C-alpha positions as CSV (number, residue, x, y, z in Angstrom):
1,M,218.5,161.2,52.6
2,L,215.9,158.2,53.2
3,C,216.8,155.1,51.1
4,G,213.5,154.0,49.2
5,A,211.4,157.3,49.8
6,A,209.2,159.2,47.6
7,I,208.5,162.2,49.8
8,L,205.7,164.3,48.5
9,T,205.4,167.6,49.9
10,A,202.6,170.4,48.7
11,V,203.3,173.6,50.4
12,F,199.5,175.4,49.8
13,A,200.4,179.0,51.0
14,V,196.8,179.8,50.9
15,S,195.4,176.7,52.1
16,C,197.8,174.0,53.6
17,T,200.8,172.5,54.1
18,M,201.5,168.6,53.2
19,N,204.0,166.4,53.8
20,Q,204.0,163.0,52.7
21,T,206.9,160.3,52.9
22,I,206.7,157.1,51.1
23,I,209.3,154.6,52.0
24,I,210.0,151.3,49.5
25,K,211.6,148.8,49.9
26,S,213.6,146.0,47.3
27,D,210.8,144.0,48.0
28,G,207.6,146.3,46.6
29,S,207.0,146.9,50.5
30,G,206.9,149.7,52.4
31,T,205.4,152.7,54.5
32,L,203.4,156.3,54.4
33,A,203.7,158.9,56.5
34,M,201.9,161.6,55.9
35,H,201.0,165.4,57.9
36,V,198.6,167.8,56.4
37,E,197.8,171.1,58.1
38,V,195.6,173.9,56.6
39,A,196.0,177.6,57.2
40,R,193.7,179.4,59.3
41,L,192.8,181.4,56.8
42,L,191.3,178.6,54.7
43,H,189.7,177.1,57.9
44,D,187.9,180.6,58.4
45,Y,186.6,180.5,55.3
46,V,185.2,177.1,55.2
47,A,183.7,177.5,58.6
48,R,181.6,180.2,56.8
49,L,180.6,177.8,54.0
50,S,179.6,175.4,56.9
51,E,177.2,177.7,58.2
52,V,175.0,178.2,55.2
53,S,175.7,174.6,53.6
54,D,172.7,172.1,53.8
55,K,175.9,169.3,54.1
56,P,178.3,169.2,56.4
57,V,181.6,170.6,55.3
58,L,183.6,170.5,58.8
59,G,184.0,167.8,61.0
60,S,182.9,167.1,64.5
61,G,184.1,169.9,66.6
62,G,185.2,172.0,63.5
63,K,188.1,169.5,62.2
64,F,189.3,170.1,58.7
65,F,189.5,166.3,58.7
66,D,187.5,163.1,59.6
67,A,190.5,160.8,60.8
68,A,187.6,158.2,61.4
69,S,186.6,158.3,57.9
70,V,190.2,158.4,56.4
71,R,191.3,155.3,58.5
72,K,188.2,153.4,57.1
73,D,188.9,154.0,54.0
74,F,192.7,153.1,53.6
75,E,192.0,150.1,55.8
76,S,189.1,149.1,53.6
77,R,191.9,148.7,50.8
78,P,193.5,145.2,50.1
79,G,197.1,144.9,51.9
80,I,197.3,148.1,53.5
81,T,197.3,148.5,57.1
82,V,197.0,152.1,58.9
83,T,199.1,152.3,61.8
84,K,197.8,156.0,62.8
85,A,194.7,158.3,61.7
86,A,194.7,161.1,64.2
87,T,193.6,164.8,64.3
88,P,196.3,167.0,66.4
89,S,194.3,170.0,65.8
90,N,190.9,171.1,64.3
91,D,193.4,172.0,61.0
92,A,195.8,169.1,60.8
93,L,196.1,165.3,60.2
94,D,198.4,162.8,60.9
95,L,198.4,159.7,58.5
96,E,200.7,156.6,58.8
97,L,200.0,153.3,57.1
98,A,202.4,149.9,55.8
99,F,201.3,148.3,52.1
100,D,202.9,145.0,51.6
101,S,203.1,145.4,47.7
102,I,203.0,149.3,45.8
103,Q,202.3,147.4,42.8
104,D,199.0,146.0,44.2
105,V,198.3,149.2,45.5
106,F,198.0,150.5,41.8
107,T,196.9,147.7,40.1
108,R,193.9,146.8,43.4
109,E,192.9,150.4,43.4
110,E,189.7,150.2,40.5
111,S,189.1,154.0,40.9
112,L,193.1,154.6,39.9
113,K,193.1,152.1,37.2
114,S,190.1,153.1,35.2
115,A,191.1,157.1,35.6
116,A,194.9,155.8,34.4
117,A,195.8,158.3,36.8
118,L,198.6,156.3,38.4
119,A,200.6,152.9,37.0
120,Y,203.2,151.1,38.2
121,S,205.0,148.1,35.9
122,E,208.1,146.2,36.3
123,S,210.1,145.1,33.0
124,G,213.4,143.2,32.8
125,G,214.4,144.1,36.4
126,R,213.0,147.6,35.7
127,K,210.3,149.3,37.9
128,T,208.5,152.3,36.3
129,I,206.3,154.7,38.1
130,R,203.9,157.0,36.2
131,L,201.1,159.7,36.8
132,H,199.4,161.2,34.5
133,L,196.6,163.8,35.6
134,D,193.9,165.3,34.1
135,R,190.4,167.0,34.7
136,S,188.7,164.0,34.1
137,N,190.9,161.7,36.6
138,Y,191.3,164.5,39.5
139,P,188.4,163.2,41.3
140,Q,189.7,159.6,41.4
141,L,193.3,160.8,42.2
142,A,192.0,162.8,45.1
143,R,190.6,160.2,46.6
144,T,194.0,158.9,47.4
145,F,195.1,162.0,48.8
146,P,192.9,163.0,52.4
147,L,193.4,167.1,51.4
148,L,192.1,166.7,48.2
149,A,189.0,164.2,49.0
150,S,188.1,166.4,51.9
151,P,184.9,167.5,51.6
152,A,185.8,171.4,52.9
153,F,188.9,171.4,50.1
154,A,186.9,169.5,47.0
155,A,185.4,173.1,45.7
156,F,188.8,174.3,44.8
157,G,190.0,171.3,42.8
158,P,189.3,171.7,38.8
159,Q,186.0,170.1,37.5
160,A,186.0,167.7,34.4
161,N,184.1,170.2,31.8
162,D,185.4,173.2,33.4
163,A,187.5,175.8,31.3
164,T,188.7,178.0,33.7
165,S,191.8,179.8,33.2
166,D,194.6,180.9,35.6
167,D,193.7,184.3,36.0
168,E,189.7,183.6,36.5
169,Y,191.3,181.0,39.3
170,L,192.9,183.6,40.5
171,E,190.1,186.1,40.6
172,M,188.3,183.9,42.3
173,V,190.5,182.9,45.1
174,G,191.1,186.4,45.6
175,F,187.5,187.0,45.8
176,S,186.8,184.0,48.0
177,I,189.2,183.8,50.8
178,G,191.1,187.5,50.6
179,D,193.0,190.0,48.7
180,D,196.3,188.4,49.8
181,A,195.4,184.8,48.2
182,P,196.5,185.4,44.8
183,A,200.2,186.3,45.3
184,L,200.2,183.9,48.1
185,L,199.2,181.0,45.7
186,K,201.3,181.6,42.9
187,R,204.4,181.4,44.7
188,S,203.0,177.8,46.1
189,Y,204.3,174.5,44.4
190,L,203.7,170.7,44.8
191,T,207.0,168.7,45.5
192,L,207.6,165.5,45.2
193,T,210.9,163.9,45.6
194,L,211.4,160.2,44.9
195,D,214.0,158.0,46.2
196,P,213.9,154.7,45.4
197,E,216.2,151.8,46.9
198,G,217.6,151.3,43.6
199,E,219.1,153.2,40.9
200,I,217.3,155.9,38.8
201,L,217.4,155.0,35.2
202,S,215.2,157.5,33.7
203,Q,212.9,160.3,34.4
204,S,210.4,162.8,32.7
205,G,209.0,165.7,34.3
206,G,211.5,166.6,36.9
207,E,215.4,166.8,37.6
208,I,217.5,164.2,38.9
209,T,219.5,165.1,41.8
210,G,221.7,163.4,44.5
211,G,220.1,160.0,43.5
212,T,216.7,161.5,43.6
213,V,214.2,162.4,41.3
214,V,212.3,165.8,41.8
215,F,209.3,167.4,40.6
216,R,208.2,170.3,41.1
217,I,204.7,171.3,40.1
218,P,203.2,175.4,40.5
219,L,200.3,174.3,42.8
220,L,198.0,176.6,40.6
221,R,198.7,173.8,37.7
222,L,197.3,171.3,39.9
223,L,193.9,173.3,40.6
224,V,193.3,174.3,37.3
225,L,194.6,171.3,35.0
226,D,194.1,173.5,31.8
227,K,197.4,171.2,30.1
228,P,197.4,167.4,31.8
229,V,200.7,166.9,34.4
230,D,202.6,163.7,33.3
231,L,205.3,162.6,35.5
232,S,207.2,159.2,35.5
233,V,210.5,157.2,36.8
234,T,212.5,154.3,36.2
235,F,214.1,152.4,38.5
236,N,215.8,148.8,39.3
C-alpha cells in the first residue's frame, strides 16, 4: 500500500482507461503519475469526426492527446514541475509531475477556486479534501484532467444547461459509437482511492478499507451529472 497515495482509476470500458496516482507526503508536497489510454473504438469514432470538423480534434499524426500542450498547461501552474509528458502510442498519454504543496495546488488554481469544484483546508491538525462536481463546474474541473480536457473527449461531458437523462445518454452513445457501447458504459466506474500518510479520520461518499478511502462512482454519473457528486476525506 503506497503511503500517502491517492489513486484515481477511471475504467472507461467504452472510451479509455485512466490510472492516476497522487502521493501526498506529511509536509503537503507530493507527486502525481498518470497513464491514460483510449480504446480503439473511441479513437476510430473521433477520427471520423475529425474528417468533417472545421477544428482539429485529433493531434499531430492522429494522436488522441497533445503531450506538448498538456506539459505547457501544467508547467504554467505555480509550484508544479512536470517530469514527464509523453504519448507512447496514438491512443495513450503518460504524465508525471511533482508539486510543492497540495494546498497551493488547490488555492492557486483560479478556475477551481471560482467553481468550488475542489477544496483543501487545514484546521487543528486536520486536513480535508473536498470535491463537489455538478454540471455548472464540470468544465473547470475537467481542465485538471487531460482526458476530460481533450477536444476529442469534450463532447461526451455534461453541459451546464443540459437536461439529458441516463437513458437518453445511453441511446446517444449507442447511436454514435456502436450497439455495444451502452452496456459497456453501464459497467464502467471511476474509482478514487485515497491513502494519506496520516490517519483517516472521516470520509463522505466512499468506504474506508484497510487504511484507505475508496470512492467508486459509475462513469455514467460523471458524464450525465443530473445530480451533484460530493466526496470528502479528512486525515491528520
